[in-house]
All heavy atoms as an XYZ file, in Angstrom:
902
protein
N       0.853     -1.190      0.000
C       0.000      0.000      0.000
C       0.887      1.238      0.000
O       1.875      1.304      0.689
C      -0.909     -0.018      1.230
C      -1.868      1.121      1.280
S      -3.034      0.845      2.611
C      -4.050      2.248      2.372
N       0.527      2.240     -0.783
C       1.313      3.470     -0.836
C       1.048      4.312      0.405
O       0.259      3.959      1.266
C       0.939      4.264     -2.092
O      -0.356      4.784     -1.952
N       1.685      5.476      0.463
C       1.498      6.388      1.586
C       0.156      7.072      1.555
O      -0.114      7.951      2.341
N      -0.677      6.653      0.676
C      -1.990      7.258      0.474
C      -3.020      6.448      1.252
O      -3.631      5.547      0.736
C      -2.273      7.204     -1.034
C      -3.194      8.270     -1.510
N      -2.892      9.583     -1.443
C      -4.414      8.183     -2.091
C      -3.888     10.286     -1.967
N      -4.809      9.453     -2.357
N      -3.250      6.805      2.494
C      -4.059      5.953      3.363
C      -5.534      6.307      3.412
O      -6.317      5.562      3.967
C      -3.488      5.991      4.780
C      -2.092      5.395      4.836
C      -1.526      5.391      6.230
O      -2.294      5.602      7.183
O      -0.322      5.188      6.361
N      -5.941      7.409      2.831
C      -7.359      7.767      2.958
C      -8.225      7.131      1.888
O      -9.431      7.261      1.921
C      -7.551      9.293      2.998
C      -6.898     10.028      1.892
N      -7.403     10.070      0.647
C      -5.749     10.732      1.869
C      -6.618     10.785     -0.120
N      -5.596     11.196      0.598
N      -7.632      6.435      0.942
C      -8.403      5.612      0.019
C      -9.258      6.348     -0.981
O     -10.319      5.865     -1.350
N      -8.810      7.492     -1.486
C      -9.648      8.203     -2.442
C      -9.498      7.641     -3.851
O     -10.322      7.920     -4.713
C      -9.345      9.700     -2.442
S      -7.795     10.137     -3.209
N      -8.429      6.891     -4.092
C      -8.256      6.276     -5.396
C      -7.736      7.198     -6.472
O      -7.750      6.861     -7.648
N      -7.217      8.352     -6.100
C      -6.763      9.305     -7.113
C      -5.371      8.963     -7.637
O      -4.967      9.474     -8.667
C      -6.781     10.734     -6.571
S      -5.515     11.090     -5.343
N      -4.624      8.120     -6.921
C      -3.304      7.725     -7.383
C      -2.195      8.704     -7.034
O      -1.050      8.499     -7.420
N      -2.504      9.783     -6.362
C      -1.489     10.758     -5.972
C      -1.166     10.618     -4.500
O      -2.029     10.298     -3.687
C      -1.983     12.188     -6.226
C      -2.143     12.485     -7.671
N      -3.364     12.466     -8.279
C      -1.244     12.794     -8.633
C      -3.217     12.759     -9.556
N      -1.930     12.959     -9.798
N       0.079     10.865     -4.163
C       0.501     10.812     -2.767
C       0.480     12.228     -2.193
O       1.462     12.956     -2.233
C       1.911     10.215     -2.665
C       2.310      9.940     -1.227
O       1.428      9.959     -0.361
O       3.511      9.706     -0.991
N      -0.681     12.655     -1.725
C      -0.823     13.987     -1.147
C      -1.951     13.967     -0.130
O      -2.732     13.037     -0.053
C      -1.110     15.035     -2.235
C      -2.356     14.733     -3.035
N      -3.594     15.121     -2.637
C      -2.520     14.054     -4.205
C      -4.488     14.708     -3.516
N      -3.870     14.055     -4.477
N      -1.977     15.031      0.672
C      -3.062     15.150      1.638
C      -4.191     15.942      0.990
O      -3.965     16.917      0.298
C      -2.583     15.884      2.885
C      -1.565     15.096      3.679
C      -1.174     15.836      4.944
O      -2.010     16.591      5.470
O      -0.047     15.645      5.374
N      -5.398     15.509      1.206
C      -6.561     16.225      0.663
C      -7.086     17.183      1.712
O      -7.139     16.875      2.890
C      -7.701     15.243      0.320
C      -7.468     14.508     -0.951
N      -7.767     15.028     -2.163
C      -6.947     13.281     -1.186
C      -7.470     14.166     -3.102
N      -6.960     13.092     -2.535
N      -7.468     18.330      1.248
C      -8.169     19.264      2.114
C      -9.652     19.112      1.822
O     -10.074     19.260      0.682
C      -7.742     20.696      1.815
C      -6.307     20.968      2.170
C      -5.932     22.409      1.861
O      -6.841     23.273      1.765
O      -4.740     22.654      1.712
N     -10.425     18.815      2.826
C     -11.869     18.663      2.653
C     -12.546     19.910      3.201
O     -12.955     19.972      4.347
C     -12.373     17.395      3.364
C     -11.802     16.145      2.775
N     -12.256     15.615      1.604
C     -10.788     15.347      3.177
C     -11.573     14.527      1.310
N     -10.663     14.348      2.243
N     -12.609     20.935      2.369
C     -13.213     22.193      2.765
C     -14.723     22.092      2.695
O     -15.268     21.412      1.851
C     -12.768     23.315      1.829
C     -11.293     23.623      1.964
O     -10.702     23.309      2.998
O     -10.745     24.198      1.013
N     -15.363     22.795      3.588
C     -16.814     22.916      3.535
C     -17.118     23.941      2.455
O     -16.609     25.047      2.461
C     -17.336     23.398      4.892
C     -18.806     23.455      4.955
N     -19.536     24.448      4.359
C     -19.709     22.641      5.529
C     -20.817     24.248      4.570
N     -20.941     23.166      5.279
N     -17.949     23.575      1.506
C     -18.263     24.499      0.420
C     -19.439     25.378      0.818
O     -20.425     24.903      1.351
C     -18.590     23.731     -0.853
C     -17.394     23.026     -1.426
S     -17.754     22.202     -2.976
C     -18.282     23.564     -3.990
N     -19.293     26.667      0.571
C     -20.375     27.612      0.814
C     -21.078     27.925     -0.494
O     -20.437     28.080     -1.524
C     -19.827     28.926      1.377
C     -19.373     28.803      2.804
O     -19.922     28.029      3.568
N     -18.374     29.575      3.175
N     -22.384     28.031     -0.441
C     -23.137     28.517     -1.591
C     -23.186     30.029     -1.437
O     -23.571     30.551     -0.394
C     -24.561     27.921     -1.621
C     -25.360     28.528     -2.757
C     -24.491     26.418     -1.741
N     -22.758     30.731     -2.494
C     -22.657     32.190     -2.420
C     -23.445     32.855     -3.533
O     -23.660     32.283     -4.595
C     -21.190     32.618     -2.530
S     -20.181     32.077     -1.154
N     -23.828     34.081     -3.259
C     -24.453     34.935     -4.271
C     -23.412     35.956     -4.724
O     -22.587     36.408     -3.940
C     -25.660     35.648     -3.678
N     -23.469     36.312     -5.994
C     -22.539     37.298     -6.541
C     -23.055     38.699     -6.208
O     -24.176     39.052     -6.564
C     -22.402     37.135     -8.068
C     -21.516     38.227     -8.646
C     -21.870     35.757     -8.413
N     -22.232     39.463     -5.513
C     -22.590     40.858     -5.251
C     -22.243     41.722     -6.450
O     -23.045     42.531     -6.897
C     -21.835     41.388     -4.028
C     -22.273     40.889     -2.677
C     -21.394     41.464     -1.592
C     -23.722     41.261     -2.415
N     -21.023     41.556     -6.951
C     -20.607     42.327     -8.118
C     -19.280     41.799     -8.655
O     -18.557     41.086     -7.955
C     -20.483     43.815     -7.794
S     -19.252     44.189     -6.543
N     -19.023     42.142     -9.893
C     -17.737     41.895    -10.532
C     -17.212     43.272    -10.913
O     -17.940     44.071    -11.506
C     -17.882     40.992    -11.776
C     -18.442     39.635    -11.351
C     -16.557     40.838    -12.500
C     -18.844     38.735    -12.512
N     -15.974     43.560    -10.539
C     -15.448     44.906    -10.738
C     -13.962     44.853    -11.101
O     -13.250     43.941    -10.713
C     -15.670     45.744     -9.471
C     -15.045     45.142     -8.231
C     -13.828     45.601     -7.763
C     -15.679     44.118     -7.543
C     -13.251     45.042     -6.625
C     -15.113     43.553     -6.400
C     -13.889     44.020     -5.943
N     -13.501     45.845    -11.876
C     -12.097     45.865    -12.291
C     -11.219     46.620    -11.294
O     -11.658     47.592    -10.677
C     -12.144     46.615    -13.618
C     -13.291     47.562    -13.457
C     -14.287     46.846    -12.587
N      -9.976     46.142    -11.159
C      -8.941     46.854    -10.413
C      -7.632     46.608    -11.153
O      -7.212     45.457    -11.308
C      -8.813     46.356     -8.947
C      -7.669     47.062     -8.233
C     -10.110     46.538     -8.191
N      -7.024     47.683    -11.628
C      -5.731     47.605    -12.317
C      -5.683     46.515    -13.385
O      -4.861     45.618    -13.345
C      -4.604     47.427    -11.301
C      -4.464     48.588    -10.342
C      -3.350     48.398     -9.336
O      -2.524     47.480     -9.496
O      -3.310     49.183     -8.386
N      -6.595     46.572    -14.324
C      -6.639     45.693    -15.493
C      -6.939     44.227    -15.189
O      -6.755     43.356    -16.027
C      -5.346     45.807    -16.302
C      -5.111     47.214    -16.821
C      -3.864     47.320    -17.669
O      -3.370     46.296    -18.173
O      -3.382     48.456    -17.842
N      -7.393     43.919    -13.980
C      -7.855     42.568    -13.627
C      -9.284     42.697    -13.126
O      -9.687     43.742    -12.610
C      -7.000     41.941    -12.524
C      -5.575     41.641    -12.926
C      -4.841     40.998    -11.749
C      -3.396     40.710    -12.055
N      -2.697     40.172    -10.870
N     -10.057     41.622    -13.272
C     -11.421     41.602    -12.743
C     -11.447     40.835    -11.427
O     -10.728     39.841    -11.250
C     -12.376     40.944    -13.737
C     -12.643     41.812    -14.939
O     -12.597     43.053    -14.809
O     -12.919     41.267    -16.025
N     -12.290     41.300    -10.537
C     -12.466     40.670     -9.230
C     -13.954     40.465     -8.991
O     -14.796     41.144     -9.576
C     -11.853     41.536     -8.128
C     -10.351     41.637     -8.278
C      -9.773     42.624     -9.070
C      -9.508     40.716     -7.673
C      -8.398     42.701     -9.241
C      -8.135     40.782     -7.842
C      -7.594     41.769     -8.625
O      -6.232     41.829     -8.805
N     -14.250     39.524     -8.094
C     -15.647     39.206     -7.782
C     -15.838     39.258     -6.267
O     -14.952     38.852     -5.505
C     -16.043     37.827     -8.361
C     -17.540     37.576     -8.227
C     -15.224     36.714     -7.725
C     -18.032     36.379     -9.034
N     -16.965     39.787     -5.859
C     -17.345     39.824     -4.447
C     -18.521     38.873     -4.261
O     -19.532     38.974     -4.956
C     -17.726     41.236     -4.032
N     -18.356     37.937     -3.339
C     -19.378     36.929     -3.070
C     -19.840     37.030     -1.622
O     -19.042     37.316     -0.718
C     -18.818     35.521     -3.314
C     -18.232     35.242     -4.691
C     -17.542     33.881     -4.704
C     -19.324     35.286     -5.735
N     -21.100     36.745     -1.395
C     -21.647     36.714     -0.039
C     -22.306     35.355      0.169
O     -23.033     34.872     -0.704
C     -22.642     37.879      0.201
C     -23.826     37.788     -0.716
C     -23.077     37.929      1.643
N     -22.009     34.696      1.304
C     -22.625     33.384      1.566
C     -24.138     33.481      1.654
O     -24.674     34.411      2.249
C     -22.029     32.966      2.917
C     -20.811     33.811      3.090
C     -21.085     35.098      2.353
N     -24.824     32.516      1.049
C     -26.285     32.484      1.068
C     -26.772     31.869      2.374
O     -27.744     32.324      2.964
C     -26.823     31.681     -0.145
C     -28.322     31.508     -0.052
C     -26.445     32.379     -1.435
N     -26.084     30.834      2.851
C     -26.475     30.118      4.064
C     -25.938     30.858      5.284
O     -24.755     30.834      5.575
C     -25.940     28.680      4.034
C     -26.487     27.826      5.158
O     -27.229     28.346      6.017
O     -26.164     26.629      5.183
N     -26.822     31.545      5.975
C     -26.420     32.355      7.133
C     -25.863     31.521      8.280
O     -25.093     32.007      9.082
C     -27.601     33.180      7.642
C     -28.217     34.079      6.596
C     -27.260     35.154      6.154
C     -27.942     36.074      5.166
N     -27.065     36.856      4.381
N     -26.237     30.241      8.367
C     -25.764     29.393      9.461
C     -24.269     29.118      9.367
O     -23.592     28.982     10.367
C     -26.517     28.056      9.470
C     -27.967     28.191      9.825
C     -28.704     26.863      9.754
O     -28.042     25.814      9.696
O     -29.941     26.884      9.766
N     -23.749     29.047      8.127
C     -22.350     28.699      7.923
C     -21.442     29.914      7.769
O     -20.264     29.772      7.474
C     -22.199     27.817      6.671
C     -22.822     26.446      6.866
O     -22.962     26.030      8.030
O     -23.173     25.810      5.861
N     -21.962     31.105      7.961
C     -21.142     32.286      7.749
C     -21.324     33.284      8.876
O     -22.310     33.262      9.599
C     -21.501     32.939      6.415
O     -22.818     33.435      6.461
N     -20.332     34.153      8.982
C     -20.423     35.245      9.943
C     -21.183     36.391      9.279
O     -21.111     36.578      8.077
C     -19.019     35.706     10.325
C     -18.214     34.634     11.030
C     -16.802     35.104     11.341
O     -16.568     36.318     11.384
O     -15.958     34.233     11.549
N     -21.892     37.166     10.076
C     -22.661     38.268      9.518
C     -21.733     39.275      8.854
O     -20.697     39.628      9.383
C     -23.474     38.952     10.617
C     -24.424     39.988     10.073
C     -25.405     40.465     11.119
O     -25.780     39.662     11.983
O     -25.768     41.634     11.045
N     -22.110     39.715      7.666
C     -21.309     40.694      6.947
C     -20.107     40.117      6.234
O     -19.297     40.859      5.697
N     -19.981     38.787      6.218
C     -18.831     38.151      5.589
C     -18.932     38.243      4.070
O     -19.964     37.946      3.484
C     -18.770     36.675      6.019
C     -17.551     35.948      5.571
C     -17.487     34.543      6.171
O     -18.543     33.914      6.387
O     -16.368     34.098      6.414
N     -17.847     38.698      3.442
C     -17.785     38.831      1.990
C     -16.473     38.223      1.529
O     -15.433     38.436      2.141
C     -17.877     40.305      1.561
C     -19.250     40.865      1.941
C     -17.626     40.460      0.065
C     -19.388     42.343      1.747
N     -16.533     37.450      0.440
C     -15.343     36.825     -0.119
C     -14.939     37.568     -1.386
O     -15.778     37.823     -2.251
C     -15.599     35.354     -0.462
C     -16.011     34.530      0.724
C     -17.299     34.030      0.813
C     -15.121     34.260      1.754
C     -17.693     33.267      1.901
C     -15.501     33.496      2.847
C     -16.790     32.999      2.922
N     -13.656     37.912     -1.507
C     -13.129     38.577     -2.692
C     -12.136     37.651     -3.384
O     -11.250     37.089     -2.744
C     -12.417     39.880     -2.300
C     -13.279     40.942     -1.621
C     -12.416     42.106     -1.141
C     -14.350     41.450     -2.574
N     -12.305     37.487     -4.703
C     -11.427     36.636     -5.505
C     -11.115     37.336     -6.822
O     -11.915     38.150     -7.302
C     -12.116     35.302     -5.860
C     -12.388     34.416     -4.692
C     -13.635     34.417     -4.085
C     -11.404     33.565     -4.197
C     -13.904     33.590     -3.004
C     -11.666     32.736     -3.121
C     -12.914     32.748     -2.528
O     -13.173     31.934     -1.462
N      -9.978     36.968     -7.429
C      -9.741     37.391     -8.798
C     -10.663     36.552     -9.671
O     -10.822     35.350     -9.469
C      -8.290     37.173     -9.207
C      -8.011     37.687    -10.599
C      -6.573     37.489    -11.033
O      -5.714     37.118    -10.255
N      -6.324     37.720    -12.299
N     -11.280     37.185    -10.642
C     -12.281     36.558    -11.506
C     -11.739     36.503    -12.925
O     -11.377     37.534    -13.496
C     -13.574     37.390    -11.468
C     -14.654     36.908    -12.376
C     -15.512     35.905    -11.974
C     -14.834     37.470    -13.638
C     -16.537     35.473    -12.800
C     -15.845     37.046    -14.479
C     -16.703     36.044    -14.056
N     -11.672     35.300    -13.482
C     -11.215     35.130    -14.859
C     -12.279     34.340    -15.619
O     -12.678     33.263    -15.184
C      -9.877     34.372    -14.920
C      -8.801     35.142    -14.152
C      -9.446     34.145    -16.365
C      -7.503     34.378    -13.978
N     -12.739     34.907    -16.736
C     -13.678     34.189    -17.603
C     -12.929     33.814    -18.872
O     -12.484     34.682    -19.620
C     -14.899     35.040    -17.928
C     -15.957     34.268    -18.674
C     -17.273     35.022    -18.787
O     -17.367     36.159    -18.301
O     -18.200     34.457    -19.371
N     -12.772     32.510    -19.095
C     -12.040     32.012    -20.257
C     -12.941     32.006    -21.487
O     -14.160     32.126    -21.380
C     -11.504     30.601    -19.970
C     -10.525     30.579    -18.833
N      -9.227     31.002    -18.962
C     -10.659     30.192    -17.542
C      -8.599     30.873    -17.796
N      -9.448     30.395    -16.914
N     -12.337     31.846    -22.658
C     -13.073     31.891    -23.921
C     -14.176     30.841    -24.010
O     -15.185     31.049    -24.653
C     -12.106     31.726    -25.087
C     -11.208     32.931    -25.271
C     -10.239     32.755    -26.432
O     -10.434     31.835    -27.249
O      -9.289     33.538    -26.497
N     -14.008     29.702    -23.357
C     -15.020     28.641    -23.412
C     -16.092     28.808    -22.325
O     -16.764     27.867    -21.958
C     -14.352     27.271    -23.307
C     -13.563     27.089    -22.012
O     -13.490     28.050    -21.208
O     -13.025     25.993    -21.795
N     -16.243     30.037    -21.812
C     -17.195     30.383    -20.752
C     -16.883     29.715    -19.429
O     -17.706     29.722    -18.505
C     -18.645     30.079    -21.166
C     -19.109     30.990    -22.295
O     -18.591     32.121    -22.394
O     -19.984     30.566    -23.069
N     -15.707     29.114    -19.307
C     -15.244     28.546    -18.036
C     -14.851     29.705    -17.119
O     -14.189     30.648    -17.542
C     -14.041     27.631    -18.290
C     -13.495     26.953    -17.069
C     -14.279     25.716    -16.683
O     -15.037     25.193    -17.519
O     -14.122     25.284    -15.537
N     -15.275     29.631    -15.878
C     -14.971     30.680    -14.908
C     -13.957     30.150    -13.910
O     -14.078     29.025    -13.415
C     -16.247     31.142    -14.189
C     -17.165     31.849    -15.179
C     -15.915     32.051    -13.023
C     -18.507     32.225    -14.617
N     -12.964     30.991    -13.605
C     -11.921     30.613    -12.655
C     -11.844     31.692    -11.578
O     -11.822     32.885    -11.875
C     -10.586     30.502    -13.397
C      -9.442     30.042    -12.546
C      -8.158     29.862    -13.355
O      -8.116     30.234    -14.543
O      -7.200     29.352    -12.779
N     -11.845     31.268    -10.328
C     -11.674     32.180     -9.198
C     -10.326     31.888     -8.563
O     -10.027     30.741     -8.233
C     -12.780     31.999     -8.166
C     -14.215     32.204     -8.639
C     -15.184     32.022     -7.477
C     -14.394     33.575     -9.261
N      -9.530     32.925     -8.389
C      -8.207     32.764     -7.795
C      -8.133     33.518     -6.476
O      -8.634     34.647     -6.357
C      -7.127     33.316     -8.744
C      -7.048     32.694    -10.131
C      -6.015     33.434    -10.972
C      -6.696     31.221    -10.037
N      -7.509     32.896     -5.485
C      -7.277     33.570     -4.218
C      -6.372     34.768     -4.442
O      -5.497     34.752     -5.307
C      -6.613     32.635     -3.211
C      -7.554     31.592     -2.686
O      -8.747     31.833     -2.535
N      -7.034     30.421     -2.403
N      -6.547     35.786     -3.654
C      -5.684     36.964     -3.691
C      -4.661     36.774     -2.570
O      -4.965     36.995     -1.399
C      -6.499     38.256     -3.497
C      -7.614     38.335     -4.530
C      -5.588     39.471     -3.560
C      -8.630     39.440     -4.268
N      -3.453     36.360     -2.941
C      -2.434     36.029     -1.947
C      -1.571     37.219     -1.545
O      -1.027     37.251     -0.455
C      -1.527     34.910     -2.476
C      -2.290     33.609     -2.654
O      -3.202     33.334     -1.845
O      -1.979     32.864     -3.602
N      -1.455     38.203     -2.421
C      -0.609     39.360     -2.156
C      -1.363     40.373     -1.285
O      -2.486     40.782     -1.624
C      -0.198     40.001     -3.490
C       0.699     41.199     -3.291
O       1.887     40.992     -2.958
O       0.204     42.338     -3.446
N      -0.757     40.776     -0.176
C      -1.416     41.696      0.761
C      -1.738     43.049      0.120
O      -2.815     43.617      0.344
C      -0.565     41.912      2.008
C      -0.511     40.680      2.896
O      -1.381     39.801      2.772
O       0.415     40.593      3.741
N      -0.806     43.577     -0.672
C      -1.041     44.874     -1.320
C      -2.176     44.785     -2.332
O      -3.013     45.686     -2.425
C       0.237     45.366     -2.003
C       1.325     45.744     -1.006
O       0.985     46.077      0.145
O       2.511     45.692     -1.381
N      -2.201     43.682     -3.084
C      -3.275     43.483     -4.059
C      -4.616     43.358     -3.335
O      -5.614     43.967     -3.734
C      -3.007     42.233     -4.896
C      -4.080     41.955     -5.923
C      -3.838     40.657     -6.704
O      -2.910     39.890     -6.370
O      -4.610     40.406     -7.651
N      -4.650     42.588     -2.236
C      -5.902     42.422     -1.496
C      -6.384     43.754     -0.948
O      -7.583     44.064     -0.991
C      -5.739     41.407     -0.362
C      -7.035     41.149      0.348
C      -7.957     40.263     -0.181
C      -7.360     41.822      1.518
C      -9.184     40.039      0.448
C      -8.582     41.607      2.152
C      -9.485     40.709      1.613
N      -5.459     44.566     -0.442
C      -5.846     45.861      0.102
C      -6.432     46.762     -0.989
O      -7.449     47.426     -0.776
C      -4.638     46.547      0.748
C      -5.005     47.824      1.468
C      -3.844     48.399      2.253
O      -3.000     47.639      2.742
O      -3.805     49.638      2.363
N      -5.810     46.751     -2.183
C      -6.323     47.561     -3.292
C      -7.710     47.093     -3.715
O      -8.612     47.910     -3.958
C      -5.352     47.500     -4.474
N      -7.906     45.778     -3.785
C      -9.201     45.219     -4.179
C     -10.258     45.523     -3.110
O     -11.384     45.915     -3.420
C      -9.078     43.699     -4.431
C     -10.446     43.065     -4.625
C      -8.186     43.444     -5.643
N      -9.886     45.359     -1.863
C     -10.806     45.626     -0.759
C     -11.225     47.096     -0.745
O     -12.405     47.423     -0.567
C     -10.135     45.241      0.564
O     -10.989     45.480      1.646
N     -10.253     47.999     -0.945
C     -10.567     49.430     -0.982
C     -11.492     49.758     -2.151
O     -12.443     50.531     -1.995
C      -9.285     50.260     -1.085
C      -8.475     50.258      0.203
O      -9.011     49.846      1.258
O      -7.290     50.662      0.152
N     -11.209     49.179     -3.320
C     -12.056     49.422     -4.492
C     -13.472     48.915     -4.251
O     -14.455     49.581     -4.605
C     -11.457     48.760     -5.731
N     -13.596     47.741     -3.623
C     -14.919     47.193     -3.319
C     -15.659     48.097     -2.331
O     -16.851     48.390     -2.515
C     -14.794     45.775     -2.761
C     -16.107     45.211     -2.310
C     -17.056     44.811     -3.240
C     -16.400     45.098     -0.963
C     -18.287     44.314     -2.824
C     -17.620     44.597     -0.547
C     -18.564     44.204     -1.481
N     -14.959     48.554     -1.284
C     -15.582     49.443     -0.306
C     -16.086     50.722     -0.961
O     -17.193     51.183     -0.674
C     -14.596     49.782      0.817
C     -14.342     48.609      1.752
O     -15.131     47.644      1.739
O     -13.335     48.655      2.494
N     -15.262     51.306     -1.855
C     -15.674     52.522     -2.551
C     -16.900     52.257     -3.422
O     -17.826     53.073     -3.475
C     -14.534     53.053     -3.418
C     -13.424     53.675     -2.616
C     -12.270     54.157     -3.488
O     -12.494     54.392     -4.699
O     -11.158     54.291     -2.958
N     -16.910     51.120     -4.099
C     -18.045     50.750     -4.943
C     -19.315     50.611     -4.104
O     -20.372     51.126     -4.467
C     -17.739     49.447     -5.681
C     -18.789     48.930     -6.647
C     -18.967     49.904     -7.807
C     -18.388     47.564     -7.169
N     -19.211     49.935     -2.970
C     -20.379     49.748     -2.113
C     -20.845     51.071     -1.524
O     -22.040     51.336     -1.442
C     -20.072     48.756     -0.976
C     -19.940     47.319     -1.438
S     -21.479     46.650     -2.142
C     -21.133     46.741     -3.894
N     -19.899     51.926     -1.125
C     -20.277     53.237     -0.581
C     -21.025     54.059     -1.619
O     -22.035     54.686     -1.316
C     -19.042     54.004     -0.103
C     -18.462     53.420      1.180
O     -19.149     52.619      1.846
O     -17.311     53.758      1.507
N     -20.540     54.058     -2.852
C     -21.203     54.849     -3.893
C     -22.568     54.268     -4.231
O     -23.512     55.014     -4.480
C     -20.329     54.942     -5.148
O     -20.209     53.692     -5.781
N     -22.702     52.941     -4.244
C     -23.999     52.328     -4.531
C     -24.991     52.605     -3.414
O     -26.150     52.893     -3.663
C     -23.846     50.824     -4.763
C     -23.251     50.506     -6.112
C     -23.296     49.023     -6.444
O     -23.988     48.268     -5.736
O     -22.634     48.630     -7.407
N     -24.531     52.529     -2.146
C     -25.419     52.822     -1.023
C     -25.859     54.273     -1.073
O     -27.008     54.596     -0.825
C     -24.723     52.512      0.298
C     -24.588     51.030      0.569
C     -23.832     50.732      1.848
O     -23.609     51.660      2.661
O     -23.465     49.567      2.034
N     -24.933     55.171     -1.417
C     -25.271     56.581     -1.541
C     -26.307     56.778     -2.637
O     -27.290     57.495     -2.454
C     -24.009     57.400     -1.829
C     -24.278     58.863     -1.999
C     -24.489     59.669     -0.892
C     -24.336     59.430     -3.258
C     -24.754     61.020     -1.046
C     -24.591     60.777     -3.415
C     -24.807     61.575     -2.309
N     -26.079     56.126     -3.788
C     -27.036     56.240     -4.900
C     -28.409     55.713     -4.503
O     -29.428     56.312     -4.828
C     -26.527     55.486     -6.133
C     -25.339     56.175     -6.780
O     -25.079     57.353     -6.467
O     -24.661     55.510     -7.590
N     -28.442     54.578     -3.784
C     -29.718     54.013     -3.353
C     -30.431     54.959     -2.396
O     -31.636     55.161     -2.493
C     -29.508     52.656     -2.687
C     -29.179     51.549     -3.668
C     -28.888     50.233     -2.972
O     -29.149     50.112     -1.752
O     -28.393     49.321     -3.649
N     -29.688     55.559     -1.452
C     -30.292     56.495     -0.513
C     -30.839     57.703     -1.264
O     -31.932     58.181     -0.984
C     -29.262     56.944      0.531
C     -28.915     55.871      1.528
S     -27.551     56.286      2.644
C     -27.743     57.989      2.969
N     -30.103     58.193     -2.247
C     -30.531     59.336     -3.032
C     -31.787     59.000     -3.824
O     -32.725     59.790     -3.881
C     -29.394     59.782     -3.960
C     -29.680     61.052     -4.689
C     -29.694     62.270     -4.016
C     -29.934     61.040     -6.049
C     -29.954     63.445     -4.688
C     -30.207     62.208     -6.728
C     -30.219     63.420     -6.046
N     -31.817     57.797     -4.421
C     -32.988     57.359     -5.173
C     -34.210     57.254     -4.272
O     -35.311     57.636     -4.651
C     -32.735     56.014     -5.859
C     -31.749     56.144     -7.019
O     -31.505     57.284     -7.478
O     -31.212     55.098     -7.438
N     -34.034     56.732     -3.042
C     -35.151     56.598     -2.107
C     -35.687     57.969     -1.720
O     -36.886     58.175     -1.614
C     -34.717     55.825     -0.864
C     -34.511     54.340     -1.119
C     -33.952     53.613      0.097
O     -33.854     54.221      1.181
O     -33.600     52.439     -0.061
N     -34.781     58.952     -1.514
C     -35.210     60.305     -1.167
C     -36.034     60.907     -2.291
O     -37.044     61.574     -2.041
C     -33.994     61.200     -0.861
C     -33.307     60.825      0.449
O     -33.937     60.122      1.264
O     -32.148     61.243      0.653
N     -35.598     60.702     -3.537
C     -36.342     61.218     -4.686
C     -37.733     60.604     -4.759
O     -38.713     61.292     -5.020
C     -35.592     60.939     -5.987
C     -34.432     61.861     -6.238
C     -33.763     61.577     -7.570
O     -34.136     60.591     -8.247
O     -32.860     62.335     -7.935
N     -37.831     59.292     -4.518
C     -39.124     58.612     -4.564
C     -40.053     59.156     -3.487
O     -41.241     59.378     -3.734
C     -38.933     57.098     -4.389
C     -38.304     56.422     -5.594
C     -38.005     54.952     -5.337
O     -38.468     54.405     -4.312
O     -37.297     54.353     -6.156
N     -39.520     59.395     -2.287
C     -40.337     59.927     -1.199
C     -40.830     61.331     -1.544
O     -41.995     61.671     -1.280
C     -39.534     59.954      0.100
C     -39.294     58.573      0.678
C     -38.389     58.590      1.905
O     -38.031     59.698      2.385
O     -38.030     57.503      2.365
N     -39.949     62.150     -2.137
C     -40.341     63.506     -2.519
C     -41.432     63.475     -3.587
O     -42.378     64.251     -3.537
C     -39.122     64.281     -3.027
C     -38.153     64.665     -1.939
C     -36.891     65.333     -2.502
O     -36.849     65.646     -3.696
O     -35.968     65.549     -1.701
N     -41.315     62.564     -4.556
C     -42.306     62.446     -5.620
C     -43.663     62.027     -5.025
O     -44.708     62.535     -5.431
C     -41.851     61.448     -6.674
C     -40.723     61.952     -7.541
C     -40.189     60.908     -8.502
O     -40.805     59.806     -8.598
O     -39.164     61.159     -9.141
N     -43.636     61.116     -4.061
C     -44.884     60.664     -3.438
C     -45.534     61.814     -2.674
O     -46.753     61.972     -2.688
C     -44.611     59.478     -2.499
C     -44.287     58.212     -3.243
C     -43.895     57.077     -2.298
O     -43.956     57.249     -1.056
O     -43.500     56.000     -2.804
N     -44.705     62.627     -1.981
C     -45.250     63.762     -1.227
C     -45.866     64.784     -2.164
O     -46.889     65.400     -1.853
C     -44.148     64.401     -0.367
C     -43.719     63.526      0.786
C     -42.540     64.106      1.550
O     -42.070     65.210      1.224
O     -42.072     63.432      2.474
N     -45.216     65.009     -3.329
C     -45.737     65.987     -4.296
C     -47.064     65.528     -4.882
O     -47.928     66.357     -5.174
C     -44.716     66.195     -5.422
C     -43.488     66.946     -4.968
C     -42.429     67.041     -6.059
O     -42.689     66.597     -7.202
O     -41.354     67.565     -5.775
N     -47.246     64.212     -5.039
C     -48.491     63.684     -5.612
C     -49.659     63.828     -4.652
O     -50.803     63.911     -5.050
C     -48.302     62.211     -6.001
C     -47.382     62.039     -7.190
C     -47.133     60.568     -7.497
O     -47.728     59.688     -6.834
O     -46.335     60.274     -8.410
N     -49.387     63.887     -3.361
C     -50.461     63.961     -2.353
C     -51.006     65.314     -2.262
O     -51.456     66.176     -2.471
C     -49.931     63.556     -0.964
C     -49.564     62.119     -0.924
C     -48.960     61.720      0.418
O     -48.827     62.554      1.330
O     -48.612     60.559      0.568
């Protein structure tokens, strides 16, 4: 028997990581310095912390295959995180502004 004792049958001598997979919803895909990134939020609240958001580099290949890459560089992660925060701040501001306009329109109709 090889050093592969967990019996997965893959034929490789390595340790497997059995990660719990989260089902996530896409918040947005946004560019930072000529690369695309994706922000995901877990759908299952039981398996996630409140406000938890996952950021990955997003690559869409020609055959419509999608690849998500971890952001390992601290400077890159900080730039992506800052860009995402700015995007969310501007969207929240726009939503608040839109809600104010709707309320004003309703008041004018009365």
